[in-house]
C-alpha positions, -999 to 999 in steps of 0.1 A, spaced: -135 793 -233 -97 797 -232 -74 785 -259 -62 756 -237 -97 745 -230 -105 746 -268 -74 725 -274 -83 700 -247 -118 697 -262 -104 692 -297 -79 666 -285 -106 647 -266 -127 646 -297 -100 630 -319 -103 593 -325 -80 572 -303 -60 545 -321 -69 510 -310 -44 487 -293 -40 468 -325 -33 500 -345 -7 510 -319 9 476 -321 10 476 -359 27 510 -358 53 498 -334 59 467 -355 62 488 -387 88 510 -370 107 479 -357 107 464 -392 119 497 -408 148 498 -383 158 462 -390 158 468 -427 178 500 -425 214 498 -437 239 496 -409 255 529 -399 289 538 -413 319 532 -390 335 564 -375 364 572 -353 344 599 -334 340 588 -298 309 594 -277 307 631 -266 305 644 -231 285 675 -222 305 689 -192 283 719 -184 248 720 -169 220 737 -188 222 770 -170 259 774 -174 271 800 -199 289 773 -219 260 748 -219 259 729 -251 296 725 -254 305 690 -267 337 674 -256 350 644 -276 377 627 -254 404 605 -268 392 569 -270 424 558 -253 417 579 -222 449 598 -224 433 630 -212 431 648 -245 398 660 -259 384 680 -288 357 705 -281 329 717 -303 303 743 -293 277 743 -320 257 772 -304 287 795 -307 291 789 -344 280 817 -367 247 807 -384 234 820 -416 202 808 -433 207 796 -468 192 817 -496 156 806 -501 137 818 -532 106 838 -525 87 816 -548 97 784 -529 68 763 -515 70 745 -482 85 714 -496 113 733 -514 120 754 -482 122 721 -462 146 706 -488 169 736 -488 170 738 -450 176 701 -447 205 702 -472 220 732 -453 217 713 -420 233 682 -434 262 702 -449 268 718 -415 267 684 -398 291 670 -424 315 699 -418 314 695 -380 320 657 -384 350 664 -408 365 689 -382 362 664 -353 377 635 -373 405 657 -385 413 667 -349 412 631 -337 435 620 -366 459 648 -358 459 639 -321 466 602 -329 494 611 -352 511 633 -325 503 614 -293 497 579 -304 520 575 -334 515 544 -354 481 536 -338 448 540 -356 418 555 -338 393 528 -328 361 528 -350 325 529 -338 293 524 -358 275 556 -350 292 589 -342 260 606 -327 252 581 -299 273 568 -270 
């Protein structure tokens, strides 16, 4: 037997959740989303990915001016230098996960700060006296 056949047999033997269990899971997720605090407002507009997947610059994120003046700020996360944070040899899985999550959050916060700074600089130069419009979530369009 191949590994895929073994996996298929294992998956087939697992108990299937009932329709009631699936519905309860969806309802719990819906309740959790409704009870979550609202996202913080941000001036970061929805990004555009101008290059297709097989292009050498795929993954570039372009944040256009919310006033459609033609200006945009570009971020290319894949081109940023990446270093793993120091993880103690004695760290267990939970500790490793915590350290990596904190590192990722810090990188995201730094990227967000850079984008907001570029947008504020642009508005001060090109749209003097006008504040950038706010949105509720900077990650989704």
